[in-house]
mmCIF entry with sequence, helices, sheets and N, C-alpha, C, O atoms, coordinates in Angstrom:
data_MODEL
# 
_entry.id   MODEL 
# 
_entity.id                         1 
_entity.type                       polymer 
_entity.pdbx_number_of_molecules   1 
# 
_entity_poly.entity_id                      1 
_entity_poly.type                           'polypeptide(L)' 
_entity_poly.nstd_linkage                   no 
_entity_poly.nstd_monomer                   no 
_entity_poly.pdbx_seq_one_letter_code       
;(UNK)(UNK)(UNK)(UNK)(UNK)(UNK)(UNK)(UNK)(UNK)(UNK)(UNK)(UNK)(UNK)(UNK)(UNK)(UNK)
(UNK)(UNK)(UNK)(UNK)(UNK)(UNK)(UNK)(UNK)(UNK)(UNK)(UNK)(UNK)(UNK)(UNK)(UNK)(UNK)
(UNK)(UNK)(UNK)(UNK)(UNK)(UNK)(UNK)(UNK)(UNK)(UNK)(UNK)(UNK)(UNK)(UNK)(UNK)(UNK)
(UNK)(UNK)
;
_entity_poly.pdbx_seq_one_letter_code_can   XXXXXXXXXXXXXXXXXXXXXXXXXXXXXXXXXXXXXXXXXXXXXXXXXX 
_entity_poly.pdbx_strand_id                 A 
# 
loop_
_entity_poly_seq.entity_id 
_entity_poly_seq.num 
_entity_poly_seq.mon_id 
_entity_poly_seq.hetero 
1 1  UNK n 
1 2  UNK n 
1 3  UNK n 
1 4  UNK n 
1 5  UNK n 
1 6  UNK n 
1 7  UNK n 
1 8  UNK n 
1 9  UNK n 
1 10 UNK n 
1 11 UNK n 
1 12 UNK n 
1 13 UNK n 
1 14 UNK n 
1 15 UNK n 
1 16 UNK n 
1 17 UNK n 
1 18 UNK n 
1 19 UNK n 
1 20 UNK n 
1 21 UNK n 
1 22 UNK n 
1 23 UNK n 
1 24 UNK n 
1 25 UNK n 
1 26 UNK n 
1 27 UNK n 
1 28 UNK n 
1 29 UNK n 
1 30 UNK n 
1 31 UNK n 
1 32 UNK n 
1 33 UNK n 
1 34 UNK n 
1 35 UNK n 
1 36 UNK n 
1 37 UNK n 
1 38 UNK n 
1 39 UNK n 
1 40 UNK n 
1 41 UNK n 
1 42 UNK n 
1 43 UNK n 
1 44 UNK n 
1 45 UNK n 
1 46 UNK n 
1 47 UNK n 
1 48 UNK n 
1 49 UNK n 
1 50 UNK n 
# 
_struct_asym.id          A 
_struct_asym.entity_id   1 
# 
loop_
_struct_conf.conf_type_id 
_struct_conf.id 
_struct_conf.pdbx_PDB_helix_id 
_struct_conf.beg_label_comp_id 
_struct_conf.beg_label_asym_id 
_struct_conf.beg_label_seq_id 
_struct_conf.pdbx_beg_PDB_ins_code 
_struct_conf.end_label_comp_id 
_struct_conf.end_label_asym_id 
_struct_conf.end_label_seq_id 
_struct_conf.pdbx_end_PDB_ins_code 
_struct_conf.beg_auth_comp_id 
_struct_conf.beg_auth_asym_id 
_struct_conf.beg_auth_seq_id 
_struct_conf.end_auth_comp_id 
_struct_conf.end_auth_asym_id 
_struct_conf.end_auth_seq_id 
_struct_conf.pdbx_PDB_helix_class 
_struct_conf.details 
_struct_conf.pdbx_PDB_helix_length 
HELX_P HELX_P1 AA1 UNK A 2  ? UNK A 7  ? UNK A 2  UNK A 7  1 ? 6  
HELX_P HELX_P2 AA2 UNK A 24 ? UNK A 26 ? UNK A 24 UNK A 26 5 ? 3  
HELX_P HELX_P3 AA3 UNK A 34 ? UNK A 36 ? UNK A 34 UNK A 36 5 ? 3  
HELX_P HELX_P4 AA4 UNK A 39 ? UNK A 49 ? UNK A 39 UNK A 49 1 ? 11 
# 
_struct_conf_type.id          HELX_P 
_struct_conf_type.criteria    ? 
_struct_conf_type.reference   ? 
# 
_struct_sheet.id               AA1 
_struct_sheet.type             ? 
_struct_sheet.number_strands   2 
_struct_sheet.details          ? 
# 
_struct_sheet_order.sheet_id     AA1 
_struct_sheet_order.range_id_1   1 
_struct_sheet_order.range_id_2   2 
_struct_sheet_order.offset       ? 
_struct_sheet_order.sense        anti-parallel 
# 
loop_
_struct_sheet_range.sheet_id 
_struct_sheet_range.id 
_struct_sheet_range.beg_label_comp_id 
_struct_sheet_range.beg_label_asym_id 
_struct_sheet_range.beg_label_seq_id 
_struct_sheet_range.pdbx_beg_PDB_ins_code 
_struct_sheet_range.end_label_comp_id 
_struct_sheet_range.end_label_asym_id 
_struct_sheet_range.end_label_seq_id 
_struct_sheet_range.pdbx_end_PDB_ins_code 
_struct_sheet_range.beg_auth_comp_id 
_struct_sheet_range.beg_auth_asym_id 
_struct_sheet_range.beg_auth_seq_id 
_struct_sheet_range.end_auth_comp_id 
_struct_sheet_range.end_auth_asym_id 
_struct_sheet_range.end_auth_seq_id 
AA1 1 UNK A 12 ? UNK A 17 ? UNK A 12 UNK A 17 
AA1 2 UNK A 28 ? UNK A 33 ? UNK A 28 UNK A 33 
# 
loop_
_atom_site.group_PDB 
_atom_site.id 
_atom_site.type_symbol 
_atom_site.label_atom_id 
_atom_site.label_alt_id 
_atom_site.label_comp_id 
_atom_site.label_asym_id 
_atom_site.label_entity_id 
_atom_site.label_seq_id 
_atom_site.pdbx_PDB_ins_code 
_atom_site.Cartn_x 
_atom_site.Cartn_y 
_atom_site.Cartn_z 
_atom_site.occupancy 
_atom_site.B_iso_or_equiv 
_atom_site.pdbx_formal_charge 
_atom_site.auth_seq_id 
_atom_site.auth_comp_id 
_atom_site.auth_asym_id 
_atom_site.auth_atom_id 
_atom_site.pdbx_PDB_model_num 
ATOM 1   N N  . UNK A 1 1  ? -3.779 -6.196  -13.903 1.00 0.00 ? 1  UNK A N  1 
ATOM 2   C CA . UNK A 1 1  ? -3.333 -7.228  -14.863 1.00 0.00 ? 1  UNK A CA 1 
ATOM 3   C C  . UNK A 1 1  ? -2.185 -6.740  -15.745 1.00 0.00 ? 1  UNK A C  1 
ATOM 4   O O  . UNK A 1 1  ? -1.256 -7.477  -16.076 1.00 0.00 ? 1  UNK A O  1 
ATOM 5   N N  . UNK A 1 2  ? -2.303 -5.392  -16.126 1.00 0.00 ? 2  UNK A N  1 
ATOM 6   C CA . UNK A 1 2  ? -1.222 -4.851  -16.868 1.00 0.00 ? 2  UNK A CA 1 
ATOM 7   C C  . UNK A 1 2  ? 0.108  -4.818  -16.169 1.00 0.00 ? 2  UNK A C  1 
ATOM 8   O O  . UNK A 1 2  ? 1.174  -5.085  -16.723 1.00 0.00 ? 2  UNK A O  1 
ATOM 9   N N  . UNK A 1 3  ? -0.031 -4.478  -14.932 1.00 0.00 ? 3  UNK A N  1 
ATOM 10  C CA . UNK A 1 3  ? 1.277  -4.512  -14.077 1.00 0.00 ? 3  UNK A CA 1 
ATOM 11  C C  . UNK A 1 3  ? 1.798  -5.884  -13.992 1.00 0.00 ? 3  UNK A C  1 
ATOM 12  O O  . UNK A 1 3  ? 3.011  -6.077  -14.072 1.00 0.00 ? 3  UNK A O  1 
ATOM 13  N N  . UNK A 1 4  ? 0.944  -6.878  -13.830 1.00 0.00 ? 4  UNK A N  1 
ATOM 14  C CA . UNK A 1 4  ? 1.480  -8.281  -13.774 1.00 0.00 ? 4  UNK A CA 1 
ATOM 15  C C  . UNK A 1 4  ? 2.206  -8.583  -15.038 1.00 0.00 ? 4  UNK A C  1 
ATOM 16  O O  . UNK A 1 4  ? 3.336  -9.069  -14.980 1.00 0.00 ? 4  UNK A O  1 
ATOM 17  N N  . UNK A 1 5  ? 1.595  -8.312  -16.242 1.00 0.00 ? 5  UNK A N  1 
ATOM 18  C CA . UNK A 1 5  ? 2.215  -8.577  -17.483 1.00 0.00 ? 5  UNK A CA 1 
ATOM 19  C C  . UNK A 1 5  ? 3.581  -7.910  -17.658 1.00 0.00 ? 5  UNK A C  1 
ATOM 20  O O  . UNK A 1 5  ? 4.494  -8.496  -18.240 1.00 0.00 ? 5  UNK A O  1 
ATOM 21  N N  . UNK A 1 6  ? 3.721  -6.597  -17.116 1.00 0.00 ? 6  UNK A N  1 
ATOM 22  C CA . UNK A 1 6  ? 4.951  -5.926  -17.117 1.00 0.00 ? 6  UNK A CA 1 
ATOM 23  C C  . UNK A 1 6  ? 5.952  -6.668  -16.327 1.00 0.00 ? 6  UNK A C  1 
ATOM 24  O O  . UNK A 1 6  ? 7.110  -6.714  -16.742 1.00 0.00 ? 6  UNK A O  1 
ATOM 25  N N  . UNK A 1 7  ? 5.618  -7.251  -15.228 1.00 0.00 ? 7  UNK A N  1 
ATOM 26  C CA . UNK A 1 7  ? 6.536  -7.808  -14.308 1.00 0.00 ? 7  UNK A CA 1 
ATOM 27  C C  . UNK A 1 7  ? 6.910  -9.297  -14.612 1.00 0.00 ? 7  UNK A C  1 
ATOM 28  O O  . UNK A 1 7  ? 7.759  -9.920  -13.974 1.00 0.00 ? 7  UNK A O  1 
ATOM 29  N N  . UNK A 1 8  ? 6.202  -9.785  -15.628 1.00 0.00 ? 8  UNK A N  1 
ATOM 30  C CA . UNK A 1 8  ? 6.429  -11.176 -15.837 1.00 0.00 ? 8  UNK A CA 1 
ATOM 31  C C  . UNK A 1 8  ? 7.872  -11.571 -16.259 1.00 0.00 ? 8  UNK A C  1 
ATOM 32  O O  . UNK A 1 8  ? 8.305  -12.705 -16.056 1.00 0.00 ? 8  UNK A O  1 
ATOM 33  N N  . UNK A 1 9  ? 8.621  -10.557 -16.874 1.00 0.00 ? 9  UNK A N  1 
ATOM 34  C CA . UNK A 1 9  ? 9.994  -10.902 -17.378 1.00 0.00 ? 9  UNK A CA 1 
ATOM 35  C C  . UNK A 1 9  ? 11.023 -10.712 -16.132 1.00 0.00 ? 9  UNK A C  1 
ATOM 36  O O  . UNK A 1 9  ? 12.217 -10.929 -16.339 1.00 0.00 ? 9  UNK A O  1 
ATOM 37  N N  . UNK A 1 10 ? 10.632 -10.358 -14.992 1.00 0.00 ? 10 UNK A N  1 
ATOM 38  C CA . UNK A 1 10 ? 11.527 -10.227 -13.874 1.00 0.00 ? 10 UNK A CA 1 
ATOM 39  C C  . UNK A 1 10 ? 11.598 -11.551 -13.034 1.00 0.00 ? 10 UNK A C  1 
ATOM 40  O O  . UNK A 1 10 ? 10.600 -12.240 -12.822 1.00 0.00 ? 10 UNK A O  1 
ATOM 41  N N  . UNK A 1 11 ? 12.844 -11.852 -12.575 1.00 0.00 ? 11 UNK A N  1 
ATOM 42  C CA . UNK A 1 11 ? 12.937 -13.100 -11.668 1.00 0.00 ? 11 UNK A CA 1 
ATOM 43  C C  . UNK A 1 11 ? 12.772 -12.555 -10.276 1.00 0.00 ? 11 UNK A C  1 
ATOM 44  O O  . UNK A 1 11 ? 12.357 -13.362 -9.444  1.00 0.00 ? 11 UNK A O  1 
ATOM 45  N N  . UNK A 1 12 ? 13.009 -11.402 -9.899  1.00 0.00 ? 12 UNK A N  1 
ATOM 46  C CA . UNK A 1 12 ? 12.899 -10.966 -8.562  1.00 0.00 ? 12 UNK A CA 1 
ATOM 47  C C  . UNK A 1 12 ? 12.147 -9.599  -8.531  1.00 0.00 ? 12 UNK A C  1 
ATOM 48  O O  . UNK A 1 12 ? 12.211 -8.817  -9.480  1.00 0.00 ? 12 UNK A O  1 
ATOM 49  N N  . UNK A 1 13 ? 11.492 -9.369  -7.493  1.00 0.00 ? 13 UNK A N  1 
ATOM 50  C CA . UNK A 1 13 ? 10.672 -8.119  -7.259  1.00 0.00 ? 13 UNK A CA 1 
ATOM 51  C C  . UNK A 1 13 ? 11.156 -7.529  -5.951  1.00 0.00 ? 13 UNK A C  1 
ATOM 52  O O  . UNK A 1 13 ? 11.196 -8.215  -4.929  1.00 0.00 ? 13 UNK A O  1 
ATOM 53  N N  . UNK A 1 14 ? 11.523 -6.264  -5.982  1.00 0.00 ? 14 UNK A N  1 
ATOM 54  C CA . UNK A 1 14 ? 12.010 -5.486  -4.928  1.00 0.00 ? 14 UNK A CA 1 
ATOM 55  C C  . UNK A 1 14 ? 10.715 -4.860  -4.315  1.00 0.00 ? 14 UNK A C  1 
ATOM 56  O O  . UNK A 1 14 ? 10.002 -4.153  -5.028  1.00 0.00 ? 14 UNK A O  1 
ATOM 57  N N  . UNK A 1 15 ? 10.411 -5.091  -3.069  1.00 0.00 ? 15 UNK A N  1 
ATOM 58  C CA . UNK A 1 15 ? 9.264  -4.429  -2.435  1.00 0.00 ? 15 UNK A CA 1 
ATOM 59  C C  . UNK A 1 15 ? 9.681  -3.647  -1.268  1.00 0.00 ? 15 UNK A C  1 
ATOM 60  O O  . UNK A 1 15 ? 10.559 -4.070  -0.516  1.00 0.00 ? 15 UNK A O  1 
ATOM 61  N N  . UNK A 1 16 ? 9.076  -2.497  -1.076  1.00 0.00 ? 16 UNK A N  1 
ATOM 62  C CA . UNK A 1 16 ? 9.380  -1.723  0.058   1.00 0.00 ? 16 UNK A CA 1 
ATOM 63  C C  . UNK A 1 16 ? 8.196  -1.887  1.162   1.00 0.00 ? 16 UNK A C  1 
ATOM 64  O O  . UNK A 1 16 ? 7.061  -1.431  1.020   1.00 0.00 ? 16 UNK A O  1 
ATOM 65  N N  . UNK A 1 17 ? 8.618  -2.548  2.177   1.00 0.00 ? 17 UNK A N  1 
ATOM 66  C CA . UNK A 1 17 ? 7.632  -2.762  3.274   1.00 0.00 ? 17 UNK A CA 1 
ATOM 67  C C  . UNK A 1 17 ? 7.711  -1.767  4.396   1.00 0.00 ? 17 UNK A C  1 
ATOM 68  O O  . UNK A 1 17 ? 8.762  -1.678  5.031   1.00 0.00 ? 17 UNK A O  1 
ATOM 69  N N  . UNK A 1 18 ? 6.742  -1.059  4.669   1.00 0.00 ? 18 UNK A N  1 
ATOM 70  C CA . UNK A 1 18 ? 6.613  -0.092  5.737   1.00 0.00 ? 18 UNK A CA 1 
ATOM 71  C C  . UNK A 1 18 ? 5.619  -0.628  6.753   1.00 0.00 ? 18 UNK A C  1 
ATOM 72  O O  . UNK A 1 18 ? 4.468  -0.912  6.421   1.00 0.00 ? 18 UNK A O  1 
ATOM 73  N N  . UNK A 1 19 ? 6.071  -0.763  7.988   1.00 0.00 ? 19 UNK A N  1 
ATOM 74  C CA . UNK A 1 19 ? 5.041  -1.309  8.877   1.00 0.00 ? 19 UNK A CA 1 
ATOM 75  C C  . UNK A 1 19 ? 4.076  -0.232  9.410   1.00 0.00 ? 19 UNK A C  1 
ATOM 76  O O  . UNK A 1 19 ? 2.894  -0.436  9.685   1.00 0.00 ? 19 UNK A O  1 
ATOM 77  N N  . UNK A 1 20 ? 4.757  0.988   9.525   1.00 0.00 ? 20 UNK A N  1 
ATOM 78  C CA . UNK A 1 20 ? 3.944  2.081   9.962   1.00 0.00 ? 20 UNK A CA 1 
ATOM 79  C C  . UNK A 1 20 ? 4.503  3.372   9.132   1.00 0.00 ? 20 UNK A C  1 
ATOM 80  O O  . UNK A 1 20 ? 5.709  3.616   9.094   1.00 0.00 ? 20 UNK A O  1 
ATOM 81  N N  . UNK A 1 21 ? 3.652  4.077   8.552   1.00 0.00 ? 21 UNK A N  1 
ATOM 82  C CA . UNK A 1 21 ? 4.042  5.126   7.637   1.00 0.00 ? 21 UNK A CA 1 
ATOM 83  C C  . UNK A 1 21 ? 4.776  6.220   8.497   1.00 0.00 ? 21 UNK A C  1 
ATOM 84  O O  . UNK A 1 21 ? 5.560  6.964   7.907   1.00 0.00 ? 21 UNK A O  1 
ATOM 85  N N  . UNK A 1 22 ? 4.597  6.356   9.725   1.00 0.00 ? 22 UNK A N  1 
ATOM 86  C CA . UNK A 1 22 ? 5.187  7.229   10.623  1.00 0.00 ? 22 UNK A CA 1 
ATOM 87  C C  . UNK A 1 22 ? 6.599  6.765   11.027  1.00 0.00 ? 22 UNK A C  1 
ATOM 88  O O  . UNK A 1 22 ? 7.415  7.555   11.501  1.00 0.00 ? 22 UNK A O  1 
ATOM 89  N N  . UNK A 1 23 ? 6.854  5.498   10.832  1.00 0.00 ? 23 UNK A N  1 
ATOM 90  C CA . UNK A 1 23 ? 8.191  4.921   11.312  1.00 0.00 ? 23 UNK A CA 1 
ATOM 91  C C  . UNK A 1 23 ? 9.036  4.629   10.041  1.00 0.00 ? 23 UNK A C  1 
ATOM 92  O O  . UNK A 1 23 ? 9.460  3.494   9.825   1.00 0.00 ? 23 UNK A O  1 
ATOM 93  N N  . UNK A 1 24 ? 9.268  5.641   9.227   1.00 0.00 ? 24 UNK A N  1 
ATOM 94  C CA . UNK A 1 24 ? 10.006 5.397   8.013   1.00 0.00 ? 24 UNK A CA 1 
ATOM 95  C C  . UNK A 1 24 ? 11.452 4.903   8.373   1.00 0.00 ? 24 UNK A C  1 
ATOM 96  O O  . UNK A 1 24 ? 11.999 4.163   7.556   1.00 0.00 ? 24 UNK A O  1 
ATOM 97  N N  . UNK A 1 25 ? 12.050 5.208   9.402   1.00 0.00 ? 25 UNK A N  1 
ATOM 98  C CA . UNK A 1 25 ? 13.375 4.616   9.530   1.00 0.00 ? 25 UNK A CA 1 
ATOM 99  C C  . UNK A 1 25 ? 13.349 3.093   9.706   1.00 0.00 ? 25 UNK A C  1 
ATOM 100 O O  . UNK A 1 25 ? 14.361 2.406   9.567   1.00 0.00 ? 25 UNK A O  1 
ATOM 101 N N  . UNK A 1 26 ? 12.080 2.573   10.034  1.00 0.00 ? 26 UNK A N  1 
ATOM 102 C CA . UNK A 1 26 ? 12.086 1.101   10.171  1.00 0.00 ? 26 UNK A CA 1 
ATOM 103 C C  . UNK A 1 26 ? 11.572 0.458   8.933   1.00 0.00 ? 26 UNK A C  1 
ATOM 104 O O  . UNK A 1 26 ? 11.291 -0.741  8.945   1.00 0.00 ? 26 UNK A O  1 
ATOM 105 N N  . UNK A 1 27 ? 11.427 1.213   7.824   1.00 0.00 ? 27 UNK A N  1 
ATOM 106 C CA . UNK A 1 27 ? 11.122 0.656   6.576   1.00 0.00 ? 27 UNK A CA 1 
ATOM 107 C C  . UNK A 1 27 ? 12.269 -0.270  6.039   1.00 0.00 ? 27 UNK A C  1 
ATOM 108 O O  . UNK A 1 27 ? 13.445 0.015   6.266   1.00 0.00 ? 27 UNK A O  1 
ATOM 109 N N  . UNK A 1 28 ? 11.956 -1.238  5.418   1.00 0.00 ? 28 UNK A N  1 
ATOM 110 C CA . UNK A 1 28 ? 12.982 -2.162  4.842   1.00 0.00 ? 28 UNK A CA 1 
ATOM 111 C C  . UNK A 1 28 ? 12.586 -2.618  3.496   1.00 0.00 ? 28 UNK A C  1 
ATOM 112 O O  . UNK A 1 28 ? 11.416 -2.644  3.113   1.00 0.00 ? 28 UNK A O  1 
ATOM 113 N N  . UNK A 1 29 ? 13.674 -3.001  2.747   1.00 0.00 ? 29 UNK A N  1 
ATOM 114 C CA . UNK A 1 29 ? 13.332 -3.554  1.410   1.00 0.00 ? 29 UNK A CA 1 
ATOM 115 C C  . UNK A 1 29 ? 13.333 -5.105  1.474   1.00 0.00 ? 29 UNK A C  1 
ATOM 116 O O  . UNK A 1 29 ? 14.058 -5.702  2.269   1.00 0.00 ? 29 UNK A O  1 
ATOM 117 N N  . UNK A 1 30 ? 12.584 -5.672  0.701   1.00 0.00 ? 30 UNK A N  1 
ATOM 118 C CA . UNK A 1 30 ? 12.483 -7.126  0.750   1.00 0.00 ? 30 UNK A CA 1 
ATOM 119 C C  . UNK A 1 30 ? 12.526 -7.619  -0.780  1.00 0.00 ? 30 UNK A C  1 
ATOM 120 O O  . UNK A 1 30 ? 11.758 -7.194  -1.643  1.00 0.00 ? 30 UNK A O  1 
ATOM 121 N N  . UNK A 1 31 ? 13.548 -8.591  -0.995  1.00 0.00 ? 31 UNK A N  1 
ATOM 122 C CA . UNK A 1 31 ? 13.507 -9.036  -2.344  1.00 0.00 ? 31 UNK A CA 1 
ATOM 123 C C  . UNK A 1 31 ? 12.742 -10.376 -2.399  1.00 0.00 ? 31 UNK A C  1 
ATOM 124 O O  . UNK A 1 31 ? 13.039 -11.314 -1.660  1.00 0.00 ? 31 UNK A O  1 
ATOM 125 N N  . UNK A 1 32 ? 11.780 -10.424 -3.276  1.00 0.00 ? 32 UNK A N  1 
ATOM 126 C CA . UNK A 1 32 ? 10.944 -11.556 -3.413  1.00 0.00 ? 32 UNK A CA 1 
ATOM 127 C C  . UNK A 1 32 ? 11.325 -12.325 -4.715  1.00 0.00 ? 32 UNK A C  1 
ATOM 128 O O  . UNK A 1 32 ? 11.348 -11.752 -5.805  1.00 0.00 ? 32 UNK A O  1 
ATOM 129 N N  . UNK A 1 33 ? 11.595 -13.513 -4.574  1.00 0.00 ? 33 UNK A N  1 
ATOM 130 C CA . UNK A 1 33 ? 12.027 -14.393 -5.655  1.00 0.00 ? 33 UNK A CA 1 
ATOM 131 C C  . UNK A 1 33 ? 10.666 -14.923 -6.320  1.00 0.00 ? 33 UNK A C  1 
ATOM 132 O O  . UNK A 1 33 ? 9.955  -15.751 -5.750  1.00 0.00 ? 33 UNK A O  1 
ATOM 133 N N  . UNK A 1 34 ? 10.390 -14.423 -7.469  1.00 0.00 ? 34 UNK A N  1 
ATOM 134 C CA . UNK A 1 34 ? 9.097  -14.699 -8.195  1.00 0.00 ? 34 UNK A CA 1 
ATOM 135 C C  . UNK A 1 34 ? 9.176  -16.196 -8.604  1.00 0.00 ? 34 UNK A C  1 
ATOM 136 O O  . UNK A 1 34 ? 8.130  -16.844 -8.649  1.00 0.00 ? 34 UNK A O  1 
ATOM 137 N N  . UNK A 1 35 ? 10.286 -16.736 -8.884  1.00 0.00 ? 35 UNK A N  1 
ATOM 138 C CA . UNK A 1 35 ? 10.401 -18.145 -9.341  1.00 0.00 ? 35 UNK A CA 1 
ATOM 139 C C  . UNK A 1 35 ? 9.821  -19.037 -8.332  1.00 0.00 ? 35 UNK A C  1 
ATOM 140 O O  . UNK A 1 35 ? 9.263  -20.062 -8.724  1.00 0.00 ? 35 UNK A O  1 
ATOM 141 N N  . UNK A 1 36 ? 9.885  -18.765 -7.049  1.00 0.00 ? 36 UNK A N  1 
ATOM 142 C CA . UNK A 1 36 ? 9.377  -19.785 -6.062  1.00 0.00 ? 36 UNK A CA 1 
ATOM 143 C C  . UNK A 1 36 ? 7.903  -19.577 -5.729  1.00 0.00 ? 36 UNK A C  1 
ATOM 144 O O  . UNK A 1 36 ? 7.301  -20.325 -4.958  1.00 0.00 ? 36 UNK A O  1 
ATOM 145 N N  . UNK A 1 37 ? 7.327  -18.493 -6.362  1.00 0.00 ? 37 UNK A N  1 
ATOM 146 C CA . UNK A 1 37 ? 5.831  -18.345 -6.038  1.00 0.00 ? 37 UNK A CA 1 
ATOM 147 C C  . UNK A 1 37 ? 5.140  -18.872 -7.311  1.00 0.00 ? 37 UNK A C  1 
ATOM 148 O O  . UNK A 1 37 ? 5.725  -18.901 -8.393  1.00 0.00 ? 37 UNK A O  1 
ATOM 149 N N  . UNK A 1 38 ? 3.899  -19.277 -7.141  1.00 0.00 ? 38 UNK A N  1 
ATOM 150 C CA . UNK A 1 38 ? 3.101  -19.745 -8.203  1.00 0.00 ? 38 UNK A CA 1 
ATOM 151 C C  . UNK A 1 38 ? 2.511  -18.447 -8.840  1.00 0.00 ? 38 UNK A C  1 
ATOM 152 O O  . UNK A 1 38 ? 2.419  -17.364 -8.262  1.00 0.00 ? 38 UNK A O  1 
ATOM 153 N N  . UNK A 1 39 ? 2.114  -18.730 -10.156 1.00 0.00 ? 39 UNK A N  1 
ATOM 154 C CA . UNK A 1 39 ? 1.583  -17.544 -10.959 1.00 0.00 ? 39 UNK A CA 1 
ATOM 155 C C  . UNK A 1 39 ? 0.344  -16.900 -10.134 1.00 0.00 ? 39 UNK A C  1 
ATOM 156 O O  . UNK A 1 39 ? 0.179  -15.685 -10.021 1.00 0.00 ? 39 UNK A O  1 
ATOM 157 N N  . UNK A 1 40 ? -0.479 -17.860 -9.590  1.00 0.00 ? 40 UNK A N  1 
ATOM 158 C CA . UNK A 1 40 ? -1.683 -17.385 -8.929  1.00 0.00 ? 40 UNK A CA 1 
ATOM 159 C C  . UNK A 1 40 ? -1.308 -16.545 -7.706  1.00 0.00 ? 40 UNK A C  1 
ATOM 160 O O  . UNK A 1 40 ? -1.897 -15.479 -7.531  1.00 0.00 ? 40 UNK A O  1 
ATOM 161 N N  . UNK A 1 41 ? -0.359 -16.959 -6.842  1.00 0.00 ? 41 UNK A N  1 
ATOM 162 C CA . UNK A 1 41 ? 0.000  -16.240 -5.677  1.00 0.00 ? 41 UNK A CA 1 
ATOM 163 C C  . UNK A 1 41 ? 0.590  -14.917 -6.084  1.00 0.00 ? 41 UNK A C  1 
ATOM 164 O O  . UNK A 1 41 ? 0.313  -13.892 -5.462  1.00 0.00 ? 41 UNK A O  1 
ATOM 165 N N  . UNK A 1 42 ? 1.436  -14.926 -7.167  1.00 0.00 ? 42 UNK A N  1 
ATOM 166 C CA . UNK A 1 42 ? 2.036  -13.606 -7.539  1.00 0.00 ? 42 UNK A CA 1 
ATOM 167 C C  . UNK A 1 42 ? 1.056  -12.644 -8.044  1.00 0.00 ? 42 UNK A C  1 
ATOM 168 O O  . UNK A 1 42 ? 1.086  -11.458 -7.715  1.00 0.00 ? 42 UNK A O  1 
ATOM 169 N N  . UNK A 1 43 ? 0.138  -13.170 -8.884  1.00 0.00 ? 43 UNK A N  1 
ATOM 170 C CA . UNK A 1 43 ? -0.899 -12.218 -9.408  1.00 0.00 ? 43 UNK A CA 1 
ATOM 171 C C  . UNK A 1 43 ? -1.764 -11.666 -8.304  1.00 0.00 ? 43 UNK A C  1 
ATOM 172 O O  . UNK A 1 43 ? -2.139 -10.495 -8.272  1.00 0.00 ? 43 UNK A O  1 
ATOM 173 N N  . UNK A 1 44 ? -2.081 -12.654 -7.329  1.00 0.00 ? 44 UNK A N  1 
ATOM 174 C CA . UNK A 1 44 ? -3.048 -12.147 -6.164  1.00 0.00 ? 44 UNK A CA 1 
ATOM 175 C C  . UNK A 1 44 ? -2.321 -11.112 -5.365  1.00 0.00 ? 44 UNK A C  1 
ATOM 176 O O  . UNK A 1 44 ? -2.961 -10.153 -4.933  1.00 0.00 ? 44 UNK A O  1 
ATOM 177 N N  . UNK A 1 45 ? -1.039 -11.221 -5.132  1.00 0.00 ? 45 UNK A N  1 
ATOM 178 C CA . UNK A 1 45 ? -0.275 -10.279 -4.347  1.00 0.00 ? 45 UNK A CA 1 
ATOM 179 C C  . UNK A 1 45 ? -0.223 -8.891  -5.109  1.00 0.00 ? 45 UNK A C  1 
ATOM 180 O O  . UNK A 1 45 ? -0.337 -7.822  -4.507  1.00 0.00 ? 45 UNK A O  1 
ATOM 181 N N  . UNK A 1 46 ? -0.046 -8.984  -6.440  1.00 0.00 ? 46 UNK A N  1 
ATOM 182 C CA . UNK A 1 46 ? 0.082  -7.737  -7.197  1.00 0.00 ? 46 UNK A CA 1 
ATOM 183 C C  . UNK A 1 46 ? -1.280 -7.077  -7.246  1.00 0.00 ? 46 UNK A C  1 
ATOM 184 O O  . UNK A 1 46 ? -1.333 -5.847  -7.212  1.00 0.00 ? 46 UNK A O  1 
ATOM 185 N N  . UNK A 1 47 ? -2.361 -7.783  -7.320  1.00 0.00 ? 47 UNK A N  1 
ATOM 186 C CA . UNK A 1 47 ? -3.685 -7.321  -7.305  1.00 0.00 ? 47 UNK A CA 1 
ATOM 187 C C  . UNK A 1 47 ? -3.959 -6.562  -5.983  1.00 0.00 ? 47 UNK A C  1 
ATOM 188 O O  . UNK A 1 47 ? -4.559 -5.488  -5.939  1.00 0.00 ? 47 UNK A O  1 
ATOM 189 N N  . UNK A 1 48 ? -3.433 -7.262  -4.842  1.00 0.00 ? 48 UNK A N  1 
ATOM 190 C CA . UNK A 1 48 ? -3.727 -6.578  -3.549  1.00 0.00 ? 48 UNK A CA 1 
ATOM 191 C C  . UNK A 1 48 ? -2.906 -5.366  -3.412  1.00 0.00 ? 48 UNK A C  1 
ATOM 192 O O  . UNK A 1 48 ? -3.293 -4.466  -2.666  1.00 0.00 ? 48 UNK A O  1 
ATOM 193 N N  . UNK A 1 49 ? -1.758 -5.262  -4.098  1.00 0.00 ? 49 UNK A N  1 
ATOM 194 C CA . UNK A 1 49 ? -0.899 -4.021  -3.878  1.00 0.00 ? 49 UNK A CA 1 
ATOM 195 C C  . UNK A 1 49 ? -1.501 -2.843  -4.660  1.00 0.00 ? 49 UNK A C  1 
ATOM 196 O O  . UNK A 1 49 ? -1.351 -1.678  -4.291  1.00 0.00 ? 49 UNK A O  1 
ATOM 197 N N  . UNK A 1 50 ? -2.156 -3.184  -5.707  1.00 0.00 ? 50 UNK A N  1 
ATOM 198 C CA . UNK A 1 50 ? -2.595 -2.125  -6.729  1.00 0.00 ? 50 UNK A CA 1 
ATOM 199 C C  . UNK A 1 50 ? -3.807 -1.349  -6.304  1.00 0.00 ? 50 UNK A C  1 
ATOM 200 O O  . UNK A 1 50 ? -4.263 -0.468  -7.034  1.00 0.00 ? 50 UNK A O  1 
# 
């Protein structure tokens, strides 16, 4: 919950997606527009990541 409160001021969130930790060359960055997500979806995603 603390992390969610810290991120509330941001419009975009940069996520590092790694499909396989051994395939780091295939890692890619994804910019997620938080404005298009509902608060519940965003909070749930952050809870899942933490």
